[in-house]
Backbone bond lengths (Angstrom), bond angles and torsions (degrees), N, CA, C in turn:
res aa  C-N    CA-C-N  psi(-1)  N-CA   C-N-CA  omega(-1)  CA-C   N-CA-C  phi
1 M - - - 1.451 - - 1.522 111.12 -
2 T 1.351 117.65 -43.65 1.464 119.14 179.72 1.516 111.27 -66.70
3 R 1.336 115.76 -30.46 1.462 118.74 178.64 1.532 110.44 -66.47
4 S 1.309 119.00 -44.80 1.460 121.11 179.60 1.526 110.81 -68.58
5 F 1.326 117.11 -32.74 1.469 120.40 175.67 1.524 110.49 -64.29
6 R 1.324 116.99 -43.47 1.478 121.17 178.27 1.522 110.67 -63.62
7 T 1.316 116.10 -42.16 1.462 120.25 179.61 1.526 110.40 -63.58
8 T 1.312 116.72 -44.69 1.459 121.01 178.96 1.527 110.71 -63.89
9 A 1.318 116.85 -44.18 1.465 120.85 178.76 1.532 110.68 -62.18
10 A 1.320 116.76 -41.53 1.468 120.67 179.38 1.522 110.70 -64.44
11 M 1.323 117.27 -40.73 1.462 120.37 179.13 1.523 110.95 -66.05
12 I 1.319 117.54 -41.17 1.461 121.08 178.83 1.521 110.38 -63.63
13 M 1.326 117.37 -44.38 1.469 120.55 179.14 1.529 110.79 -62.69
14 T 1.324 116.48 -40.79 1.467 120.18 178.58 1.526 110.41 -61.87
15 L 1.313 116.70 -45.03 1.461 120.35 179.54 1.527 111.71 -63.61
16 L 1.330 116.62 -37.25 1.463 119.90 178.92 1.525 111.85 -61.91
17 F 1.326 116.88 -29.52 1.463 120.01 178.36 1.524 112.44 -88.68
18 I 1.305 117.59 -33.11 1.465 121.24 -176.00 1.524 112.31 -78.72
19 I 1.312 118.90 -42.81 1.471 121.78 -175.04 1.528 112.35 -57.86
20 P 1.360 120.26 -47.18 1.473 117.68 177.62 1.526 112.82 -60.61
21 A 1.324 117.15 -36.49 1.470 119.62 178.88 1.521 110.88 -65.87
22 I 1.323 117.02 -40.13 1.463 120.67 178.92 1.527 110.25 -66.06
23 L 1.321 116.98 -43.54 1.463 120.31 -179.98 1.519 111.43 -64.23
24 T 1.333 117.29 -39.30 1.459 120.89 178.38 1.525 110.45 -65.81
25 A 1.316 117.03 -42.87 1.461 120.90 -179.20 1.523 111.12 -66.98
26 A 1.318 117.37 -28.99 1.456 120.46 -177.92 1.523 112.88 -75.63
27 Q 1.322 117.51 -20.02 1.452 120.43 -179.28 1.525 109.23 -82.43
28 P 1.332 118.12 120.09 1.464 119.21 -179.25 1.530 111.12 -67.80
29 F 1.308 114.62 146.61 1.461 121.74 178.73 1.527 108.89 -75.15
30 D 1.324 117.00 133.32 1.462 121.94 178.73 1.528 108.84 -102.82
31 P 1.330 118.16 104.82 1.459 120.27 -178.63 1.530 113.26 -65.92
32 C 1.339 116.90 -19.35 1.468 119.98 177.99 1.533 111.21 -70.30
33 S 1.327 116.85 -12.48 1.464 120.31 178.86 1.528 112.39 -79.35
34 L 1.324 117.37 -9.79 1.470 120.45 -177.22 1.526 112.89 -76.82
35 L 1.316 117.77 -34.24 1.467 122.69 -179.80 1.526 109.22 -139.56
36 T 1.304 116.36 141.16 1.459 119.59 174.65 1.533 108.84 -91.61
37 P 1.322 117.52 156.96 1.471 119.18 174.87 1.535 111.51 -56.49
38 A 1.335 117.09 -35.68 1.470 120.12 179.56 1.531 111.58 -64.63
39 E 1.338 117.06 -38.72 1.477 120.06 178.13 1.529 110.39 -65.60
40 I 1.311 116.34 -42.64 1.465 120.22 179.85 1.527 109.48 -66.30
41 Q 1.309 117.15 -44.23 1.463 121.92 179.67 1.528 111.06 -61.05
42 A 1.327 117.12 -39.54 1.467 120.28 179.82 1.531 111.33 -62.33
43 V 1.327 117.09 -34.04 1.472 120.81 -179.78 1.527 111.13 -82.93
44 L 1.327 116.89 -44.60 1.472 120.03 -176.21 1.525 113.10 -79.97
45 G 1.329 116.71 -23.73 1.457 119.55 -179.13 1.512 113.75 72.53
46 E 1.325 117.03 22.55 1.455 122.32 179.42 1.522 108.93 -137.26
47 P 1.335 118.05 155.24 1.468 120.08 178.51 1.526 111.32 -60.83
48 V 1.327 115.73 140.19 1.463 121.91 -179.70 1.525 108.34 -130.80
49 K 1.326 115.83 127.41 1.465 120.98 178.26 1.529 109.28 -86.34
50 A 1.316 115.96 156.49 1.471 121.73 179.72 1.524 110.16 -52.45
51 G 1.326 115.08 144.97 1.453 120.52 -178.55 1.516 112.93 -75.56
52 T 1.330 114.81 154.04 1.456 122.39 175.25 1.522 107.71 -113.48
53 A 1.319 115.97 118.15 1.463 120.77 -178.51 1.521 111.00 -81.88
54 K 1.329 114.98 146.22 1.456 121.55 172.31 1.523 106.20 -130.77
55 I 1.320 115.21 106.14 1.459 121.71 -179.05 1.528 107.46 -98.00
56 Q 1.316 116.44 121.62 1.458 120.88 -178.88 1.532 110.44 -76.76
57 P 1.330 118.26 144.85 1.467 120.25 177.42 1.535 111.36 -61.38
58 N 1.325 116.16 -33.95 1.457 121.03 177.31 1.529 107.76 -93.22
59 P 1.340 118.41 112.95 1.466 119.97 -177.24 1.535 113.76 -60.08
60 L 1.330 117.37 -21.89 1.466 120.10 179.05 1.523 111.83 -69.52
61 A 1.330 116.87 -21.36 1.466 120.82 177.82 1.521 111.56 -80.30
62 G 1.327 116.96 -13.94 1.460 120.76 176.87 1.508 113.02 85.88
63 A 1.318 113.64 -170.54 1.458 121.91 -179.40 1.518 107.65 -138.93
64 S 1.325 116.09 147.93 1.463 119.32 -179.05 1.519 110.60 -130.41
65 C 1.320 114.45 161.58 1.457 121.79 176.25 1.525 106.92 -137.08
66 T 1.323 116.26 128.24 1.462 121.04 -179.82 1.519 109.72 -115.48
67 Y 1.322 114.58 126.79 1.466 122.62 176.99 1.521 108.13 -108.93
68 V 1.322 117.28 143.79 1.458 121.90 174.29 1.529 107.23 -93.52
69 V 1.337 115.18 126.89 1.460 122.10 -178.20 1.523 108.57 -109.32
70 N 1.327 116.56 118.39 1.461 122.68 174.91 1.530 113.11 51.69
71 D 1.313 117.58 40.13 1.462 125.95 177.16 1.529 115.95 67.58
72 F 1.325 119.30 -29.20 1.464 120.11 -175.44 1.514 114.13 -115.94
73 G 1.309 117.62 -13.91 1.460 120.91 -178.53 1.514 111.17 -104.51
74 S 1.329 115.52 173.86 1.459 119.66 176.76 1.520 110.14 -146.17
75 F 1.323 113.72 153.44 1.459 122.13 176.24 1.521 105.47 -134.35
76 N 1.330 116.35 120.08 1.456 121.62 -177.13 1.520 110.07 -118.98
77 V 1.329 114.81 137.67 1.465 122.08 175.96 1.526 107.04 -119.02
78 L 1.322 116.67 123.04 1.460 122.36 175.08 1.523 107.47 -116.24
79 V 1.318 116.63 132.37 1.464 121.62 175.66 1.514 107.34 -129.00
80 K 1.331 115.96 128.65 1.459 119.82 178.45 1.521 109.59 -146.54
81 P 1.322 116.42 155.24 1.462 118.35 176.99 1.527 110.04 -71.81
82 L 1.318 115.41 145.26 1.468 119.37 175.99 1.516 109.72 -71.36
83 Q 1.312 115.88 140.74 1.462 121.74 177.02 1.518 109.16 -99.67
84 S 1.292 116.00 164.21 1.454 121.54 177.69 1.529 109.28 -56.36
85 G 1.303 116.76 128.77 1.460 121.29 178.87 1.511 114.78 89.76
86 E 1.323 118.35 -10.63 1.460 120.66 177.50 1.525 108.64 -82.94
87 T 1.300 115.00 106.68 1.460 121.33 178.94 1.521 108.22 -126.23
88 P 1.329 117.33 160.67 1.468 118.47 175.85 1.529 112.02 -56.19
89 E 1.324 116.68 -40.86 1.469 120.09 -178.01 1.526 111.28 -64.85
90 Q 1.335 116.63 -43.78 1.461 120.99 -179.81 1.521 110.23 -63.71
91 M 1.334 116.72 -43.08 1.464 119.51 -177.94 1.525 111.77 -70.72
92 K 1.343 117.17 -38.15 1.481 119.24 176.45 1.518 110.43 -61.57
93 A 1.333 116.61 -40.81 1.469 120.01 179.07 1.527 110.58 -62.87
94 M 1.325 116.50 -39.97 1.461 120.69 179.26 1.540 110.31 -63.03
95 F 1.345 116.96 -44.77 1.470 119.94 -179.78 1.532 111.43 -70.31
96 A 1.322 117.52 -32.91 1.466 120.39 176.72 1.529 110.21 -63.13
97 K 1.334 116.97 -39.18 1.467 120.69 177.56 1.525 111.17 -63.52
98 M 1.323 116.73 -29.26 1.464 121.18 178.87 1.529 111.10 -87.83
99 K 1.325 116.20 7.94 1.477 122.93 177.83 1.539 111.99 62.37
100 M 1.344 116.45 37.65 1.465 120.82 -179.69 1.535 112.17 -101.88
101 K 1.316 117.50 10.45 1.469 124.63 169.24 1.532 114.45 47.66
102 P 1.338 119.27 69.61 1.464 120.16 177.28 1.530 111.64 -61.61
103 V 1.342 115.32 137.06 1.466 122.60 178.40 1.527 107.21 -130.08
104 D 1.342 116.00 119.46 1.464 120.72 -178.47 1.520 112.08 -61.62
105 L 1.326 114.72 146.01 1.465 122.75 173.80 1.524 106.20 -127.14
106 P 1.325 117.20 92.25 1.462 119.53 -177.12 1.530 112.62 -70.08
107 G 1.341 114.66 152.83 1.454 120.20 172.99 1.516 116.36 83.32
108 V 1.330 117.96 8.52 1.460 120.94 178.29 1.527 107.59 -120.96
109 G 1.333 116.96 117.41 1.457 121.10 -175.89 1.516 110.52 63.44
110 D 1.328 116.07 -157.28 1.467 120.42 177.13 1.533 110.17 -78.99
111 A 1.318 116.57 -30.81 1.467 123.23 175.98 1.520 106.91 -164.55
112 S 1.332 115.84 144.44 1.467 121.10 178.16 1.515 110.19 -146.42
113 F 1.330 115.13 151.06 1.462 120.41 172.79 1.517 109.82 -156.24
114 F 1.320 115.28 152.83 1.466 122.75 175.76 1.526 108.94 -95.66
115 T 1.326 115.73 151.88 1.461 121.02 166.53 1.523 107.93 -130.69
116 S 1.327 114.47 160.18 1.463 121.23 -177.20 1.527 109.73 -122.02
117 P 1.347 117.49 93.36 1.463 119.30 179.01 1.525 113.96 -73.63
118 G 1.331 117.99 -12.91 1.462 121.28 -177.95 1.508 111.81 107.30
119 F 1.299 116.43 176.85 1.462 123.50 178.86 1.532 112.17 56.37
120 E 1.332 117.19 33.49 1.469 123.81 -179.08 1.533 112.69 59.97
121 M 1.318 116.28 22.13 1.453 121.82 176.56 1.529 108.30 -86.38
122 V 1.334 115.89 140.21 1.459 121.63 178.49 1.516 108.83 -118.96
123 Q 1.328 114.99 133.45 1.455 119.67 173.32 1.521 108.70 -121.50
124 L 1.330 115.15 133.89 1.461 121.82 176.74 1.519 107.55 -120.59
125 H 1.336 115.35 118.24 1.465 122.90 -178.18 1.527 107.36 -103.59
126 T 1.330 116.66 128.09 1.463 119.90 -179.02 1.524 109.38 -134.80
127 F 1.313 114.15 141.32 1.453 122.75 177.18 1.515 107.31 -112.86
128 K 1.320 116.09 125.88 1.466 120.93 -179.18 1.522 106.98 -141.63
129 A 1.338 115.52 119.97 1.458 121.38 -175.87 1.532 107.78 54.60
130 A 1.300 118.45 -124.61 1.472 121.20 -179.31 1.526 110.87 -103.64
131 K 1.330 117.39 27.11 1.470 121.96 -177.32 1.529 111.08 -119.14
132 Y 1.321 113.47 149.84 1.463 122.41 172.53 1.519 105.99 -114.93
133 I 1.332 116.60 126.92 1.459 122.53 -178.25 1.529 107.00 -119.99
134 L 1.306 116.42 128.55 1.457 121.24 179.03 1.519 109.12 -124.02
135 F 1.327 115.72 123.10 1.466 122.24 171.69 1.518 107.18 -101.66
136 T 1.322 116.88 135.70 1.462 122.06 170.87 1.519 106.48 -126.39
137 L 1.327 115.62 117.54 1.461 121.95 -179.13 1.520 108.32 -116.60
138 M 1.333 114.79 122.56 1.454 119.56 176.99 1.523 107.77 -131.42
139 D 1.315 114.01 114.23 1.462 121.05 -179.46 1.517 106.45 -134.87
140 P 1.329 118.69 109.83 1.463 120.80 -175.04 1.529 113.65 -59.66
141 K 1.335 117.37 -20.03 1.468 119.58 -179.00 1.531 112.80 -90.22
142 R 1.318 117.86 -4.56 1.461 120.29 -172.56 1.523 110.81 -121.01
143 K 1.300 116.98 128.74 1.464 121.63 176.67 1.523 109.41 -72.85
144 E 1.317 114.76 155.49 1.464 121.24 -177.83 1.533 111.99 -55.97
145 A 1.315 117.37 -44.06 1.474 121.06 -178.54 1.528 111.57 -60.60
146 A 1.322 117.55 -33.45 1.462 121.19 179.09 1.531 111.44 -79.59
147 A 1.327 117.84 -26.37 1.467 121.68 -177.28 1.526 112.79 -80.38
148 R 1.312 118.03 -30.48 1.474 120.32 -176.35 1.531 113.59 -57.55
149 P 1.331 120.09 -49.54 1.471 118.78 -179.84 1.533 112.51 -62.93
150 L 1.320 116.97 -29.01 1.462 120.45 178.73 1.531 110.31 -71.07
151 A 1.318 116.63 -43.51 1.465 120.69 176.39 1.525 110.21 -61.96
152 E 1.321 116.53 -40.70 1.466 120.52 178.35 1.531 110.94 -60.79
153 K 1.311 116.57 -44.78 1.468 120.67 -179.25 1.529 110.80 -60.55
154 L 1.319 117.04 -43.33 1.460 120.71 178.62 1.532 111.53 -67.24
155 M 1.338 117.07 -38.79 1.464 120.02 179.63 1.523 110.92 -65.46
156 R 1.323 117.31 -35.57 1.469 119.69 177.87 1.534 110.90 -60.92
157 V 1.316 117.11 -31.66 1.461 120.78 175.43 1.533 110.29 -71.74
158 V 1.321 116.27 -47.11 1.462 121.46 -175.56 1.527 112.02 -61.86
159 V 1.332 117.68 -43.22 1.471 118.48 -176.70 1.528 112.31 -62.31
160 T 1.316 117.42 -23.91 1.474 119.29 176.63 1.530 110.90 -75.65
161 R 1.322 117.30 -15.88 1.471 121.49 -176.59 1.526 113.26 -103.50
162 I 1.321 116.60 -6.52 1.466 121.05 178.76 1.526 108.33 -88.10
163 K 1.293 115.06 129.19 1.482 120.26 179.65 1.494 110.02 -101.78
């Protein structure tokens, strides 16, 4: 009798620890929770509409949030788990091959760098813990050189919120 009681107690304790973990894992991550439109607007100095989340069915593909900036621009945040072999060095090499000119940004997250896709679009890639965070800022009124410090300022906020 004491043996079955111990077994039952052990199973109950195991379930008490496993169920919350399963429930937490089942809830998709909302990337729009990382920044509010007001925070983005305060940095960019332009009106920002609420973000629209896009949660991928495959969690390895990550989740993104797109905000509309001043009716014609956009600010996108993508967060995804790092996969085996995805390192800052490997990704910089990949973007260099695509002629997107990676430029290191020291002191933000575990590693960060900018790329230049063209059309005055700015991308800021950041690695924090086991996450990859990508900002894409496109504002037709703002030159790339002026957009980079703004993206950096927003990323400094986000990395404090990534667990």
